[in-house]
N, CA, C and O of each residue as an XYZ file, in Angstrom:
448
protein
N       0.842     -1.191      0.000
C       0.000      0.000      0.000
C       0.877      1.240      0.000
O       1.911      1.279      0.667
N       0.476      2.217     -0.722
C       1.233      3.464     -0.794
C       1.089      4.247      0.505
O       0.170      4.019      1.292
N       2.019      5.173      0.708
C       1.917      6.014      1.900
C       0.705      6.931      1.809
O       0.007      6.930      0.794
N       0.452      7.688      2.821
C      -0.748      8.514      2.917
C      -0.783      9.728      2.015
O      -1.646     10.588      2.190
N       0.130      9.834      1.047
C       0.171     11.010      0.182
C      -1.089     11.140     -0.671
O      -1.438     12.244     -1.090
N      -1.772     10.029     -0.931
C      -2.962     10.073     -1.775
C      -4.258     10.224     -0.981
O      -5.343     10.232     -1.562
N      -4.155     10.340      0.308
C      -5.353     10.423      1.145
C      -5.876     11.857      1.167
O      -5.126     12.796      1.434
N      -7.151     12.014      0.887
C      -7.814     13.318      0.927
C      -8.999     13.226      1.890
O      -9.568     12.152      2.083
N      -9.356     14.334      2.478
C     -10.494     14.384      3.382
C     -11.553     15.300      2.791
O     -11.254     16.418      2.371
N     -12.812     14.817      2.760
C     -13.922     15.598      2.233
C     -15.078     15.555      3.223
O     -15.259     14.564      3.930
N     -15.846     16.613      3.273
C     -17.073     16.595      4.060
C     -18.144     15.876      3.249
O     -17.997     15.688      2.041
N     -19.216     15.477      3.914
C     -20.318     14.812      3.223
C     -20.905     15.729      2.147
O     -21.273     15.262      1.069
N     -20.993     17.016      2.432
C     -21.544     17.954      1.453
C     -20.629     18.080      0.235
O     -21.113     18.168     -0.893
N     -19.320     18.090      0.449
C     -18.383     18.147     -0.675
C     -18.515     16.903     -1.558
O     -18.451     17.002     -2.783
N     -18.697     15.749     -0.948
C     -18.868     14.506     -1.708
C     -20.161     14.555     -2.504
O     -20.185     14.170     -3.673
N     -21.244     15.029     -1.878
C     -22.519     15.149     -2.606
C     -22.364     16.099     -3.790
O     -22.884     15.822     -4.871
N     -21.661     17.208     -3.605
C     -21.459     18.179     -4.681
C     -20.644     17.553     -5.812
O     -20.947     17.779     -6.983
N     -19.626     16.781     -5.484
C     -18.825     16.119     -6.519
C     -19.676     15.132     -7.309
O     -19.546     15.032     -8.529
N     -20.539     14.409     -6.619
C     -21.413     13.454     -7.303
C     -22.369     14.179     -8.239
O     -22.629     13.718     -9.350
N     -22.897     15.325     -7.783
C     -23.807     16.098     -8.639
C     -23.097     16.569     -9.900
O     -23.701     16.636    -10.971
N     -21.821     16.895     -9.774
C     -21.045     17.347    -10.934
C     -20.530     16.178    -11.766
O     -19.892     16.381    -12.798
N     -20.805     14.957    -11.318
C     -20.358     13.785    -12.060
C     -18.924     13.385    -11.756
O     -18.339     12.575    -12.476
N     -18.360     13.938    -10.710
C     -16.995     13.580    -10.309
C     -17.066     12.402     -9.352
O     -17.573     12.535     -8.238
N     -16.567     11.265     -9.771
C     -16.566     10.084     -8.913
C     -15.132      9.644     -8.710
O     -14.506      9.104     -9.622
N     -14.615      9.871     -7.530
C     -13.219      9.522     -7.258
C     -13.092      8.162     -6.572
O     -12.010      7.781     -6.125
N     -14.195      7.445     -6.495
C     -14.151      6.142     -5.836
C     -13.586      5.066     -6.729
O     -13.129      4.038     -6.229
N     -13.599      5.264     -8.033
C     -13.122      4.250     -8.954
C     -14.152      3.160     -9.207
O     -13.841      2.136     -9.814
N     -15.384      3.381     -8.740
C     -16.427      2.363     -8.935
C     -16.702      2.106    -10.403
O     -16.907      0.958    -10.797
N     -16.712      3.141    -11.218
C     -16.995      2.953    -12.641
C     -15.917      2.081    -13.275
O     -16.219      1.228    -14.110
N     -14.668      2.290    -12.883
C     -13.566      1.488    -13.416
C     -13.731      0.025    -13.007
O     -13.552     -0.875    -13.828
N     -14.069     -0.210    -11.750
C     -14.254     -1.580    -11.267
C     -15.461     -2.218    -11.940
O     -15.404     -3.385    -12.329
N     -16.548     -1.474    -12.085
C     -17.744     -2.009    -12.735
C     -17.456     -2.433    -14.176
O     -18.072     -3.371    -14.681
N     -16.519     -1.741    -14.839
C     -16.207     -2.044    -16.234
C     -15.273     -3.248    -16.373
O     -15.087     -3.767    -17.474
N     -14.685     -3.693    -15.254
C     -13.727     -4.801    -15.311
C     -14.454     -6.143    -15.375
O     -15.524     -6.325    -14.794
N     -13.844     -7.065    -16.093
C     -14.376     -8.434    -16.122
C     -13.915     -9.155    -14.860
O     -13.063     -8.653    -14.126
N     -14.478    -10.324    -14.615
C     -14.078    -11.116    -13.455
C     -12.584    -11.447    -13.530
O     -11.879    -11.404    -12.522
N     -12.115    -11.776    -14.727
C     -10.691    -12.095    -14.907
C      -9.820    -10.867    -14.609
O      -8.758    -10.990    -14.000
N     -10.277     -9.680    -15.043
C      -9.534     -8.445    -14.757
C      -9.450     -8.204    -13.253
O      -8.399     -7.828    -12.734
N     -10.560     -8.423    -12.561
C     -10.579     -8.231    -11.107
C      -9.625     -9.197    -10.417
O      -8.857     -8.799     -9.541
N      -9.673    -10.463    -10.810
C      -8.784    -11.469    -10.212
C      -7.321    -11.095    -10.442
O      -6.494    -11.231     -9.541
N      -7.007    -10.628    -11.641
C      -5.638    -10.232    -11.962
C      -5.222     -9.024    -11.117
O      -4.107     -8.987    -10.598
N      -6.105     -8.049    -10.979
C      -5.790     -6.858    -10.175
C      -5.557     -7.233     -8.716
O      -4.662     -6.693     -8.066
N      -6.356     -8.147     -8.211
C      -6.170     -8.594     -6.827
C      -4.839     -9.310     -6.681
O      -4.105     -9.081     -5.720
N      -4.526    -10.187     -7.646
C      -3.272    -10.945     -7.595
C      -2.060    -10.017     -7.661
O      -1.018    -10.314     -7.077
N      -2.191     -8.903     -8.364
C      -1.076     -7.959     -8.510
C      -0.966     -6.991     -7.334
O       0.049     -6.308     -7.195
N      -1.989     -6.920     -6.491
C      -1.994     -5.997     -5.349
C      -1.058     -6.537     -4.266
O      -1.264     -7.635     -3.748
N      -0.029     -5.755     -3.930
C       0.951     -6.232     -2.958
C       0.339     -6.475     -1.578
O       0.858     -7.291     -0.816
N      -0.746     -5.787     -1.244
C      -1.398     -6.020      0.046
C      -2.158     -7.340      0.056
O      -2.392     -7.910      1.122
N      -2.544     -7.828     -1.110
C      -3.310     -9.066     -1.206
C      -2.417    -10.274     -1.525
O      -2.838    -11.420     -1.365
N      -1.206    -10.017     -1.966
C      -0.309    -11.087     -2.385
C      -0.064    -12.049     -1.224
O       0.175    -11.618     -0.096
N      -0.123    -13.314     -1.494
C       0.125    -14.391     -0.524
C      -0.890    -14.401      0.618
O      -0.642    -15.019      1.653
N      -2.005    -13.739      0.447
C      -3.035    -13.741      1.480
C      -4.007    -14.878      1.181
O      -4.741    -14.838      0.195
N      -4.001    -15.873      2.030
C      -4.887    -17.018      1.870
C      -5.762    -17.122      3.114
O      -5.272    -17.506      4.176
N      -7.032    -16.791      3.008
C      -7.895    -16.891      4.193
C      -8.055    -18.346      4.628
O      -8.099    -19.248      3.792
N      -8.140    -18.566      5.931
C      -8.333    -19.902      6.490
C      -9.826    -20.097      6.743
O     -10.332    -19.736      7.805
N     -10.526    -20.666      5.770
C     -11.967    -20.850      5.876
C     -12.337    -22.016      6.787
O     -13.514    -22.191      7.103
N     -11.367    -22.815      7.215
C     -11.698    -23.968      8.063
C     -12.158    -23.536      9.454
O     -12.855    -24.282     10.143
N     -11.769    -22.337      9.858
C     -12.171    -21.851     11.189
C     -13.260    -20.786     11.120
O     -13.596    -20.175     12.134
N     -13.809    -20.564      9.936
C     -14.858    -19.552      9.775
C     -16.114    -19.982     10.524
O     -16.456    -21.164     10.558
N     -16.789    -19.016     11.119
C     -18.021    -19.285     11.850
C     -19.128    -18.384     11.316
O     -18.913    -17.202     11.047
N     -20.302    -18.958     11.170
C     -21.463    -18.181     10.775
C     -22.045    -17.538     12.028
O     -22.394    -18.231     12.984
N     -22.144    -16.231     12.020
C     -22.672    -15.506     13.174
C     -23.952    -14.805     12.735
O     -23.917    -13.893     11.909
N     -25.058    -15.228     13.283
C     -26.345    -14.630     12.962
C     -26.757    -13.713     14.102
O     -26.783    -14.118     15.264
N     -27.074    -12.489     13.761
C     -27.503    -11.560     14.805
C     -28.962    -11.839     15.164
O     -29.748    -12.322     14.349
N     -29.282    -11.524     16.383
C     -30.665    -11.691     16.812
C     -31.502    -10.602     16.161
O     -31.048     -9.467     16.020
N     -32.730    -10.944     15.761
C     -33.566     -9.912     15.139
C     -33.918     -8.826     16.157
O     -34.012     -9.089     17.356
N     -34.103     -7.646     15.678
C     -34.479     -6.544     16.564
C     -35.917     -6.717     17.004
O     -36.731     -7.334     16.318
N     -36.205     -6.165     18.148
C     -37.536     -6.285     18.724
C     -38.267     -4.956     18.588
O     -37.727     -3.900     18.915
N     -39.482     -5.023     18.109
C     -40.282     -3.820     17.968
C     -40.880     -3.454     19.324
O     -41.425     -4.306     20.025
N     -40.770     -2.175     19.682
C     -41.255     -1.707     20.976
C     -42.015     -0.399     20.769
O     -41.574      0.473     20.019
N     -43.151     -0.270     21.433
C     -43.872      1.003     21.420
C     -43.362      1.798     22.605
O     -43.358      1.302     23.732
N     -42.933      3.024     22.362
C     -42.286      3.819     23.390
C     -42.846      5.233     23.372
O     -42.889      5.875     22.323
N     -43.275      5.720     24.531
C     -43.770      7.092     24.627
C     -42.646      7.949     25.194
O     -42.161      7.714     26.300
N     -42.243      8.949     24.410
C     -41.142      9.820     24.810
C     -41.621     11.248     24.945
O     -42.612     11.646     24.333
N     -40.921     12.003     25.738
C     -41.240     13.421     25.887
C     -40.928     14.136     24.583
O     -39.949     13.808     23.913
N     -41.755     15.115     24.217
C     -41.568     15.812     22.930
C     -40.174     16.406     22.752
O     -39.624     16.375     21.651
N     -39.596     16.949     23.829
C     -38.273     17.578     23.695
C     -37.186     16.554     23.367
O     -36.201     16.885     22.707
N     -37.363     15.316     23.825
C     -36.398     14.262     23.494
C     -36.503     13.922     22.010
O     -35.491     13.839     21.315
N     -37.718     13.727     21.533
C     -37.935     13.413     20.115
C     -37.435     14.553     19.237
O     -36.759     14.313     18.237
N     -37.757     15.785     19.599
C     -37.331     16.947     18.818
C     -35.807     17.038     18.750
O     -35.240     17.363     17.707
N     -35.154     16.746     19.880
C     -33.693     16.802     19.919
C     -33.084     15.844     18.901
O     -32.218     16.232     18.117
N     -33.536     14.598     18.915
C     -32.967     13.607     17.999
C     -33.369     13.878     16.552
O     -32.558     13.688     15.647
N     -34.595     14.315     16.319
C     -35.030     14.624     14.961
C     -34.260     15.810     14.392
O     -34.055     15.890     13.180
N     -33.831     16.730     15.252
C     -33.067     17.893     14.800
C     -31.736     17.475     14.178
O     -31.149     18.218     13.392
N     -31.268     16.284     14.536
C     -30.017     15.774     13.967
C     -30.182     15.227     12.564
O     -29.201     14.843     11.927
N     -31.412     15.187     12.078
C     -31.660     14.710     10.717
C     -31.927     13.220     10.648
O     -32.241     12.568     11.643
N     -31.791     12.708      9.443
C     -32.068     11.308      9.183
C     -31.208     10.417     10.092
O     -30.049     10.731     10.363
N     -31.779      9.328     10.547
C     -31.047      8.418     11.431
C     -31.317      8.669     12.902
O     -30.573      8.200     13.764
N     -32.385      9.409     13.193
C     -32.660      9.754     14.589
C     -32.944      8.517     15.446
O     -32.533      8.478     16.606
N     -33.626      7.520     14.916
C     -33.913      6.308     15.684
C     -32.613      5.552     15.956
O     -32.417      5.017     17.048
N     -31.739      5.511     14.972
C     -30.443      4.843     15.151
C     -29.638      5.543     16.238
O     -28.993      4.880     17.050
N     -29.667      6.872     16.265
C     -28.947      7.610     17.305
C     -29.553      7.355     18.672
O     -28.828      7.211     19.656
N     -30.889      7.298     18.743
C     -31.533      6.983     20.030
C     -31.075      5.618     20.517
O     -30.754      5.444     21.693
N     -31.045      4.655     19.611
C     -30.620      3.315     19.990
C     -29.167      3.315     20.446
O     -28.818      2.608     21.392
N     -28.317      4.093     19.791
C     -26.907      4.167     20.177
C     -26.764      4.718     21.595
O     -25.938      4.239     22.372
N     -27.569      5.724     21.927
C     -27.527      6.294     23.281
C     -27.969      5.244     24.300
O     -27.331      5.076     25.339
N     -29.057      4.543     24.002
C     -29.537      3.508     24.916
C     -28.506      2.387     25.054
O     -28.289      1.872     26.151
N     -27.878      2.014     23.955
C     -26.872      0.953     23.995
C     -25.673      1.389     24.832
O     -25.133      0.592     25.599
N     -25.256      2.641     24.692
C     -24.134      3.154     25.478
C     -24.478      3.127     26.965
O     -23.622      2.816     27.793
N     -25.715      3.448     27.306
C     -26.158      3.403     28.696
C     -26.096      1.970     29.230
O     -25.587      1.732     30.325
N     -26.618      1.019     28.449
C     -26.598     -0.395     28.862
C     -25.161     -0.850     29.074
O     -24.855     -1.479     30.087
N     -24.276     -0.541     28.130
C     -22.869     -0.948     28.252
C     -22.225     -0.350     29.492
O     -21.485     -1.029     30.203
N     -22.509      0.933     29.752
C     -21.947      1.600     30.929
C     -22.451      0.946     32.207
O     -21.678      0.741     33.143
N     -23.737      0.618     32.257
C     -24.300     -0.015     33.453
C     -23.696     -1.401     33.658
O     -23.430     -1.799     34.792
N     -23.476     -2.140     32.566
C     -22.871     -3.470     32.693
C     -21.433     -3.361     33.178
O     -21.004     -4.152     34.018
N     -20.686     -2.395     32.665
C     -19.295     -2.204     33.140
C     -19.288     -1.830     34.612
O     -18.472     -2.323     35.391
N     -20.205     -0.955     34.978
C     -20.287     -0.499     36.369
C     -20.615     -1.675     37.292
O     -20.020     -1.812     38.361
N     -21.549     -2.513     36.883
C     -21.925     -3.677     37.688
C     -20.761     -4.657     37.782
O     -20.557     -5.281     38.823
N     -20.002     -4.793     36.707
C     -18.866     -5.683     36.696
C     -17.731     -5.204     37.587
O     -17.007     -6.014     38.165
N     -17.573     -3.886     37.700
C     -16.523     -3.320     38.540
C     -16.838     -3.486     40.022
O     -15.936     -3.697     40.833
N     -18.113     -3.391     40.373
C     -18.476     -3.430     41.794
C     -18.580     -4.853     42.332
O     -18.593     -5.050     43.547
N     -18.654     -5.865     41.436
C     -18.774     -7.236     41.962
C     -17.480     -7.962     41.990
O     -17.431     -9.119     42.406
């Protein structure tokens, strides 16, 4: 892999603007145009992938538990706060609740 000289940082808005202008720096169009043989050859030539053989004998299938639907009544200011953050407000609420659960479990583990 090359050093970090090729790394650029963009905001989400800058990326959206580039897409609107038709500027795609991801290289997806190039990859989409490649045949399966071209892809295999590119992978084989990639020094980061060279001699990399995954050990599938120890692979495990991990199935996540399905999420549970819950009806929840929240105070309007809580809902407004999360909605003000835009799309993904339910995911952010869940992240906050998950962080609380993790903190409580760590706390319980420390005291016992």
